Residue, then its C-alpha position, 0 to 999 in steps of 0.5 A: m490455217n487461219h491462226i498466227q504462227k509466227i511473231c517477229i519483234l524488231g528491236g530489243g530494249t525495254a519495249g522489245w523485251m517487255t513485248a516479248a515477255g508479255l506475249a510469251e507469257k500469254l501465248k505460251h500454251s499455243d504453238i506460236a513461235i516468237t522471235l526477237i531481232e536486236s543488234e548490239q551495235i544499235g544503242t537504246v535510249g535507256v534513260g527512262e528509269a521511273t514508272l507508274p503503278h501499272i508496271r506492278y501488275f505487268n510484273e505480276t502477270l509474268g509471275i515476277h518475284e518483286p525483291t528478285f526484280m528489284k535486286a536485278t534492276k537496282a530499283t527503289f520504290k516510288l510514291g509519286i513525283e515532286f514538282c518544284d517551281w511549276g506554278k510559281i518559283g518557290d512552289r513545291y508539291i507532290h503528285p502522289f500515287g494515291d488519294f487525298g484523305q478519304p471520301i466523306n458520305h461518298i463525296s470526294f475529300h477535296h470538296f471538303w478541303v475547298n469548302a474549308r479553304q474558303s472559310g480561311d483554313t490554310t492547311r495543305l491538301s497534301d497534309y491529308s495524303y498518306p503517300i505524300i507525307a510518307a514520301e516527304l519523310g523518306r518512308f515506305q511500306y506496302p499498302d494496308p489491305d484494310p480499306s478502312k485504314i489511311e495506309s490503304t489509300f495509295g499505290y506505288a511504282y518503281q525507279f529502276d535501271a531500264s537497261l537492267y530491266a530489259g535484260f531481266l525480261r530477256q531471261h524471262a522471255e527466253a525461258n518461255g521460248v522466245t528466240r533471240i537473233e543478233g542482227k541488224a535489219t537492212e531491208s523489208q520485203l512487202d507482199s505485192e498484193t496486200g502491202f503486208v510485211k513478208n520478210l526482214i532481211l538482215e545484214n548477213g543476208e538471212q531472211i526472217s519471215a513472220d505473220l505478225f511483226v511488232d516494231c520496237s525499233g525506236f524513233r526510226g520506226v523501221l517497219i511502221e514508218q520506213a516500210l509502211k509510210t504510216g505517217y506521224e502526228d506532230w504534237s510540238e504545238w502543245l509539247p514543244c520540248n524537243r531535246a534532253i541531256a542525261v547524266p548519272t550521279k553518285s547516290g546512297p542511302a542518305n538520299l534514297r527518296p521514294y519519289t522522282q523529282a521534276t524541277a522547272r527551269t527557264a526553258g524546260w525542266q530537270w529530272r532526278i530519279p534515285l536508284q539504289h546504285r546511282t541517281g538519274n538526272g536529266h534536262v528536258y528543254w525547248n531549243e528555241f529558247i536555250s542553246d545546247d551548251e546553256a542547257l548542259a551548263q544549267l543541268m551540271d550546275n544543278l546536280d547534287a552529286d558528282p557525275l558518274a559518266d559523260p552527259k548523253q544528248l537526246f533529240f526527239k519530236t513529241g507525237k505519235r504515229k497516225k496508226l500504231w497498228h497498220k496492216n500486219v505491223v504494230a508499233i510499240g514503244l518509241s516507234g509508235g510515239f513519244l511524249e516527254p518523260l514528265e510523268s513517267t508514261s513511256i513504259y506505261l504506254i508500252q504496257e498498254g500497247i501490249t495489253e491491247l494487242l493481246q486483247l485484240f490478237p489477230d488471226m491471219y485475216f487481220p480484220d480492219s475492225d480489230i485494227d481500228e479498235y486498237n488504234r482508237r484505244m491507243d489514240l485515247h491513251f496517247d491523247r490523255v497522257r498528252d493533256f495531262l502533261l500539257l496541264h503542267y505547263v499551262a497551269t502556271q503563273r510564271e512569266d519570268s522567261e519566254m517559254w513560260r510566257h508562251f504557255r500562258s497564252l497557248t490555245l489548248p486542246d478542247s479535251l483539256q480545256e473542258k477538264i480545266d473549266a469543269w474543275l474551276h467551276r465546281g471542283h469536278i474532275i471528268k472521269y475517263e474509262i481509258g487513261a493513265f491518270l485517275p481524278p486524284s492525279w488531276v487534283a494534285v496538279l491543279v491544286g499544286q499549281n494554284l488552280i483552285p475551284n470557285n465552288y464545291d459539291r454542295r452536298v458537303d453542306h449537309l454536314s455542319e462546319q463543326e462535323q466537317f472540321k472534326t472529320m478532316e482533323q481526324i484524317r490529317k492526324a491519322v495521316a501524320f501518325a501513320a507516316g511517322n510510324t512507317a520505316p525509312q525506304q532503305d530499311f524496308i528494302n533491306r527487310i524484304g531482301a531487295n537490296a542490290a548491294l547484298s546480291p552477287e550481281a551488285s558488283a557487275 
C-alpha cells in the first residue's frame, strides 16, 4: 500500500496542537492514525499571544465557535499594531488590518493622499482608515458585509493566551481521533537505506513508528536537526535581536485596547498585548548593545501595571532551517525557524506550514518534487516576513543609540531594497502571490515611519483638485462617523457572549 498510514507529531504547544487539529480535521474521513507525543516536563515558550487575521480562517475550517474560543482562551479582538518611537522618538502610528480609504476610479487611495500632501494638506493618512480610528477609540465591531461601506474595509485577529489555545485545540484534536502520548523522546532510529526516521524511542523504552513525522519540538529541532542534520540559515545579519524577557501584568476593561503595542527602545522594543484577564509584556533586544540586567530594568520601569509573575528570560537566533521538509520529517513552528514577534507572525507561519503540508500531502514515495515545492513555498513565506520585519528597523531616522545607527547603514536584501525603491519612486507596492502582508500593510509602515513617495500614480490627475478634495473629505468624515458609532470592545465582547469572566472556567 502506498498511502500514509501513520503520522507522528513530536511536541505539543501551539505548533503541535494546531498541526494535530488541522490534520485531524482534513483527514478525518481517511484511515490515517495521528499520534502526538509531548512531555509535561518540557516547557513551551508560551508568550506568543497576538495573531494575524489568517487565524480566523484556520479556526473556521475547524468549525470553531468564535465566542466559545474567545472565552476559553480569554481573548480580545485585534485591529492592528501600534508602533511608538520607530521612525523618530515621539512618532506613533498603527498598522491596521485593513485598507486606507477606498479606491477612487480603481486607483489605490494612498496615491490621492500623496498628491494632496504635496499640495500642502496635513491630514494624516490614518484618518482615512476605519480600523485605525476605531482602535484609537477602543472600539470594535465585525466588518460590514456591504462592500460599499467604509466599515467593510478591514479584517481582525485575536490576542489570546497561547497556552490556553493549545489546550483548546487539544480537545478538538482528540475529539477527532488524535492519540496523545505523554513522554519524552530520547532517541530516533533512521532507516539505513533511505535515511528516513523509522521510530522514536521514548524515555520509558516505548517505540513509536510512523510514516510521516512532524517536528514541533521547538528550538531543539529534535528530528529535523538533531536526527537529520538539516542545517540552519542564520538571519542575525538582518534581524539581530536575540533575546527577550516576558512578564504578565494586571489588566482590566479600562485598558482593553483592540490592538497590540510595540514601543522601540534603545536596543530593541517592548510589546504590550491586552488579554481579558491580564496584559502580556516583553522586551525583545540585541544583547550586543544592552545587558540582560539593563534590558530587564528597562522593561520593568516601563510597565503600566503591577506584575503578576516573575519575568521569564528567552534566548533565540533568528532564521530558518535550510529545509523545512527533509525526507519524511516536516518542521512546523520553532523547530522550522523563528522570526522575532514584531508583527505577530509566529502563529501565521505555523498555519502556513500546515496548509502547505495538506496541499502537498505525500504518499509513501515522498516525491522530491513535492518536497521541493513545499520548501520553495515556505522559503517565500519566511523571506517575505523577514523583509517586512526588517523594514521597521531600517525605515528610521533615529540615531540616538548604537543599535539604530547600525540599522541606518545596513545593506538590505535585494528583495526589500527593490520594494522600498519602487515605493519612494512612485508610490508603487510590489504585490506578492505568496506572503502574509498585503500592500496596505506596507503602506502603513512606510508612511508611519516617514518614507513618503516622491511621486504618485498620474491617473490621479484625471480628477480635478476640487473633486479629489471632496471625495477624500467624504471618506474621512465617513470613517470618523462610523468609528464614533462603534461600540467599545468590552461591550462587544459582552454582547456576543465571549466574556471569559462570565464562564465557569474563568476562575481556573
